[in-house]
C-alpha positions in Angstrom: -20.5 88.2 23.6 -20.8 87.2 27.1 -18.6 84.5 28.8 -21.0 82.1 28.7 -21.4 82.5 25.0 -18.1 81.0 24.8 -17.7 77.0 23.2 -14.8 75.2 21.9 -14.5 75.2 17.9 -16.4 72.3 16.7 -14.4 68.8 16.2 -11.8 70.3 18.3 -12.9 68.4 21.4 -13.3 64.2 21.1 -14.4 61.7 22.9 -12.5 59.3 24.9 -12.6 55.8 23.1 -13.5 53.4 25.6 -13.3 50.0 24.8 -14.7 47.1 26.4 -18.1 48.1 27.5 -20.5 46.5 25.4 -21.1 45.6 21.4 -23.4 48.8 21.3 -20.2 51.1 22.1 -18.8 49.7 18.7 -15.9 48.6 21.2 -17.3 45.9 22.7 -16.3 42.0 22.8 -12.3 41.8 21.2 -11.9 46.3 22.4 -10.3 46.5 19.1 -8.1 44.1 19.2 -9.0 41.4 16.6 -9.4 38.3 17.7 -6.3 36.2 18.7 -2.5 36.7 17.9 0.2 38.0 20.2 -1.2 41.9 20.0 -4.5 40.2 21.9 -2.9 38.8 24.9 -2.9 40.6 28.2 0.8 42.2 29.4 1.8 41.6 25.2 4.7 44.4 23.8 6.5 43.8 21.1 9.6 46.0 21.4 10.6 48.6 18.4 11.5 47.5 15.9 10.6 43.8 16.0 9.3 42.2 12.5 8.0 38.6 13.7 11.5 36.9 13.5 12.3 38.1 10.1 16.2 39.8 10.0 14.8 43.2 11.6 16.1 46.8 9.0 18.3 47.7 11.1 20.7 44.7 10.7 19.9 43.9 7.2 21.7 47.2 6.3 25.1 47.4 5.5 27.7 49.2 8.1 29.5 51.9 7.0 32.1 54.7 8.5 34.5 54.0 11.3 33.9 55.6 15.3 37.4 56.4 16.6 36.6 55.5 20.6 39.5 57.4 21.3 38.5 61.2 19.5 39.5 64.4 21.5 36.5 66.9 21.3 37.3 70.7 21.8 35.8 73.2 22.3 36.2 75.8 19.6 36.7 79.8 20.7 38.2 82.8 18.4 40.4 85.8 18.7 37.0 88.0 19.0 35.6 86.0 21.4 38.6 87.5 23.9 37.0 91.6 23.3 35.2 91.0 26.4 38.5 90.6 28.4 40.9 93.6 28.8 44.6 93.9 28.2 47.7 91.9 29.5 44.9 89.6 31.5 45.8 86.2 31.9 43.4 83.8 30.5 42.9 80.5 32.4 40.3 77.8 31.8 38.8 79.1 34.7 38.4 82.5 33.3 36.9 81.0 30.0 34.0 79.4 32.4 33.4 81.9 34.4 32.8 84.2 31.2 31.3 81.3 29.3 33.0 80.8 26.5 33.0 77.0 27.5 30.4 74.8 30.3 32.3 72.7 31.8 36.4 73.3 33.5 36.9 69.8 32.1 36.6 70.8 28.7 39.3 70.8 26.4 39.7 74.3 24.2 40.8 74.8 21.1 41.3 78.8 20.4 41.0 80.2 16.2 42.2 82.7 14.5 39.1 84.1 13.6 39.1 88.0 14.0 41.6 90.3 15.5 43.1 91.1 18.4 45.0 94.6 19.8 46.4 94.4 23.1 48.0 91.6 24.9 47.0 88.9 26.5 48.7 85.5 28.3 46.6 82.4 27.4 46.6 78.8 28.5 44.1 76.2 26.4 44.4 72.4 25.2 45.5 73.5 21.6 45.9 76.5 18.8 45.7 77.5 15.4 48.6 78.6 13.7 46.7 81.6 12.7 45.7 82.7 15.9 48.7 82.0 17.6 50.6 84.8 15.3 48.0 87.0 16.2 48.8 86.6 20.0 51.9 87.2 19.6 51.8 89.9 16.8 50.0 91.7 19.4 52.7 91.0 22.5 51.2 88.2 24.0 51.3 84.8 25.1 49.9 81.6 24.1 50.3 78.4 26.2 49.3 74.7 25.6 48.5 72.9 29.0 
């Protein structure tokens, strides 16, 4: 087989539909737009979800639930994530961002107690779970809430 013998698979290459090019093309006269009506006009565009004046689906469905606009979102870090830091290290938000445990310095951080730690660390976070605080203090470390 040579390169000039290669051809695309049958049916994989389709010709572009050329509308408005005469009656012989099958797409002439109205150019596949039908007769009259809003969609046949030039510049016509109906926004997504518009149902011709009928009450749209997003307004027919009942509202459910509650969205608290004052909700605070926390990035979660577990104790086993602190394994990359050495003993007696001081961990603040900047250190956690540098270690890529948190994306931005503006993010809030919560420390959870999954995992074990055997050496003391000083960690400054926004929130901490009871089990995480116990484990760090048992290892001789300290947790500060900022």
